[in-house]
Every structure is written in C-alpha cells, then in structure tokens.
N, C-alpha and C positions, 0 to 999 in steps of 0.2 A: 858256496856253504851256506846253509839256511842258521839265521843268526836269532830266528825267533821262534815263540811257537805259532798255531794258527792265526793269521793277521784275518780280522772282519772290519768292516763298516764301523767302528768306533771311534770318535774323537781322541779319548785316551791311548788306545791303542795306536793310534797313528803318531800322536805326539810323543810317546816313547820310542817309536822307531828314529827319530833323529837321535837320539841318545845310543841307541844299538849301532845304526850307522855310521858317528861319530867315532864309536869305539872300535869296532870293525875296520874302518875306513884303514889302518896304517897298513894292513894286510891284503888289501885290494891291489889287482894287477892282470896284467896280458894272461889272460886264462882261468882266470881265480878272482871272483867277484862276491860279495855281499849281496846272500839272495833274501828280500825281504818279504817274499811270500807274494801270494796274488793280488792282483788287482782287483778289487771287491766294488766293480764300476755296472751299469747300466742294471739289468733284471739280475737278479741274484737268489740264491736258496730254491734253484731247481729241483733239486734230489737233496731231502736231508733224512735224517732217521729222528723222530718220528717226522714223517712229510709233511711239509709247510708251503703254502701257497708261496706261487715268484713275487716277489717284490722289487721294486728301486732300490739301489742304494741307499743307505741311512746320512752318507755323507752330503752337504750341500755340495752346489756348483764350482764355491769357491775351494772347500775341500779337496775335491776332486782334482781340481786343479793344481792343487798343492800337492796332492799325494804322487801326482804324475812327475812333476816338478823332481820331487825330491828322489824319487826312483829314478829316475833320469841321471840326474846330476851326480848321485852315490854310484852309478854303474849297476846297480838291483838288477837283473831279468825281469822281464818284462812278461808276465805269465795273466791272460787276463781271464779272471772268474767269472765272469757274467756268461749270459746267453747270448751268442754270435749271431744265433736265428732273427733276434727282434732286438738289434739295435737302434736306440734312436739317435737323433741325428747331435744330441750332446757327447755323447759319449763316443760316435764316431769319430767326430771332431779331436776328442781328448787324444784318440788310440791310433790317429791317420795324420797327425800334424807332422809333415816333413822336416821342419825346421830343427823340434825337438827331437824325435826321433834321429836327426843324423848327429845332432849334440851328444846322444846317449852312446851312439855306435862309435862315434870318432873323437869324443874326450879322451883326454890324458890328465895325468896329475889332479887327479879329484879332490878335494879338502875342504872341510870348515875354514873358511874364512874368520868368522866371531860368531858366538851365541851371549849375550847381552840379555837377560830375562827373555823376553818374549821376540826380542830381535835373534831375529839368526839368518846367517849368509852363508852360502858355498858357491865357491869355483871350480872352475878346471879349465886346462887348455885347449886349444881348437889345434889340430895337425897343422894348419897353416899360418899359426902365429897367432891368433887372436885368442881371446878371454871369453869364456863361459860367465854372468854371474847370477846366481838365484839369488833373491831376497825374501824371508818369510815373516809373516807378523803370527805369530804360535798365540797372541793373547786372545784375551775372551770378549773385553768390551770396546776397545776403542780402535780408529782408524791411527795408523801411527806413520810418521817418515820415517825413512830406512835406507841408510846412504854407505855407499863405501865410495873411496877415492882411486883417483885412476894410479897414483902411487901403492894402495894396497893391492891392486892386482898387476902391479910390474908395470904398469904403462906410464910412460916419461912422455909430456907432449899432449898434444888431443889425442880423441879417438870417435871413430864412428859406432851409434849405438843403437840395436835394433832391438824390441821387445818380441817374442818368439812366440807368445800364445797369441797375442793382437795382430801380429805382423806389421805394427807401429816402427815406422822410420824416425827416431827422435833427432838423427844429425849429428851435429858436431859437438861433445861436452869438453871442457880443457881441465874440469879438477875434480868433480864427483858426478857419481848418480846416484840419483835421490831419489824414491817414490813413497807416495802415501798409500799404504797397503791396509785392506781391511782387516777384520779380526780374521784367523784361519786362511788367509789370505796371500800371495805371492805375485812375484814378477820373475820374467826369466830373460835375461837379456845375454844378446852375443853383440861383444866389444871387440872393434879392430881401431890398431893404431895407425893415426894419419901418418904417414910419411912425409 
C-alpha cells in the first residue's frame, strides 16, 4: 500500500520516509508491504508536464545508497523511476547488488531498532538464522559513530559480519558492530552467529 504522496529526489522527502516507514511497519507482512514510492535514481524527468530536460537524480551518491538501503530493509517494493536505457555504472551497481536484493526478497521481522536524533538503525532476520543491520546517519554536518550490540540483535557470543554494499568481510565481532558514517550515509551488514 502507498504510504506517501509522489516521492522525488529531495532530502526532506527522504528524511520524512523514515518516519512513515516506522509508522506503517507494524502492518507489514507476507503479501503486504509499505510502498515508499519509486526510486528516483539515475537519469530522471524524462517526461513531465511541462516538458523538462532529462537530468540526473539530485541525491548524492551517499543519499542514493541510503535510499536503497532503507527501501530494502523496510521491504518497500522496488520500482525504478529512472531511464533504464541509459543506466550509468553507479546506478546499475545500486540496482543489481545481489546481496542487497537477496536481503530485500528474503528477510523477515523487519523493524526499527533505534532512532536517536540523527542515528537510526533497522534490523531484519535472515531465513537461515542470520540478522541484517542497517545503520543510518541522517545528520547534516558530521561523520558519527553508530553502533549496535550483538545482544540488541539477539545474538549471544560472537558473530561473522559482512558489509553488503562494499562486500567487505569484517571477520568476527564479539560485542558490537560500530561504523563511522558520513552525513546522509549508511552501512548495511549481514551478521551470522558463530556456532
């Protein structure tokens, strides 16, 4: 179901989507998801009334990655709003990251973990027992450390961690996952408990 008016490439609209997705999240489930509207990425404004020249998305690369992370962890349908005939390599990489798309398709129990001012975290369960964690810095000025403990994620002991956008293997973590995240930036992790 649709949870907002038309969504375009403006930071205030993207920031507002965190609130809307949090509010509608309790109603999410198999066969019904909150629709945060299209992904205004790549070249957009192809046909508008009055006609405007095509242009690239106004979102920065950090904001584009943040948008894709939020839509995927919140289970919003992924409807591309750009021109697929002229995909640039960056946009293509966002739309085709297999690990991120697998998370979007397979994860369950999606929920907000915390929202402390400009530090936000969402989590979801992997069907094979792992956990996904998305960390967001929605602040305007500074890089900030954002962290979540394994206990908050329901993991006892240690866990193996991989960042899905960079595909960086972070190895074994014993207590917490912490990252320095730029303004309007994000990190997305797949976490598997060690046996």
